[in-house]
C-alpha positions in Angstrom: 13.4 -3.5 12.0 11.3 -6.1 13.6 9.3 -5.5 16.8 9.5 -8.0 19.6 6.1 -9.6 20.4 6.5 -8.5 24.0 6.7 -4.9 23.0 3.5 -5.2 20.9 1.8 -7.0 23.9 2.8 -4.2 26.2 1.5 -1.5 23.9 -1.8 -3.3 23.4 -2.4 -4.6 26.9 -5.0 -1.9 27.8 -6.8 -2.0 24.5 -9.8 -4.3 24.6 -12.1 -3.4 21.6 -12.1 -1.9 18.2 -12.8 1.6 19.5 -9.8 1.4 21.8 -7.6 0.5 18.8 -9.2 2.6 16.0 -11.3 5.2 17.8 -10.7 8.9 18.5 -8.2 8.2 21.3 -7.1 4.8 20.1 -3.6 3.6 19.8 -3.7 3.7 16.0 -4.3 7.4 15.9 -1.7 8.0 18.6 1.0 6.0 16.8 0.1 7.6 13.4 0.5 11.0 14.9 3.9 10.2 16.5 5.2 8.6 13.3 4.1 11.4 11.1 5.6 14.0 13.4 8.9 12.1 13.5 8.9 11.7 9.8 8.3 15.4 9.2 10.9 16.4 11.7 13.5 14.2 10.0 12.5 15.5 6.6 12.9 19.1 7.7 16.2 18.4 9.5 17.6 16.7 6.3 16.4 19.6 4.1 18.0 22.2 6.5 21.2 20.3 6.7 21.4 20.1 2.9 20.7 23.8 2.6 23.5 24.6 5.0 26.0 22.3 3.2 25.3 23.6 -0.3 26.9 26.9 -1.4 24.6 29.8 -2.3 23.8 30.0 -6.0 22.2 32.6 -8.2 19.5 30.1 -9.2 15.9 30.2 -8.1 15.1 29.6 -4.4 12.0 28.0 -2.7 11.1 31.3 -1.2 10.4 34.9 -2.1 12.8 37.6 -1.0 
């Protein structure tokens, strides 16, 4: 996937210095947080879908009962 330059310009329009980009409230930290949350949600959804689709077995599980 390629991002349009206009989209990047829109995202960065209010960021003027390094702290705005990389600081505590900077866009890098915000984007990193959103991307990691989306990745983890997708990973969990995939895992749960696979668990529902596979039949129960007598083998070991990833939890204690």
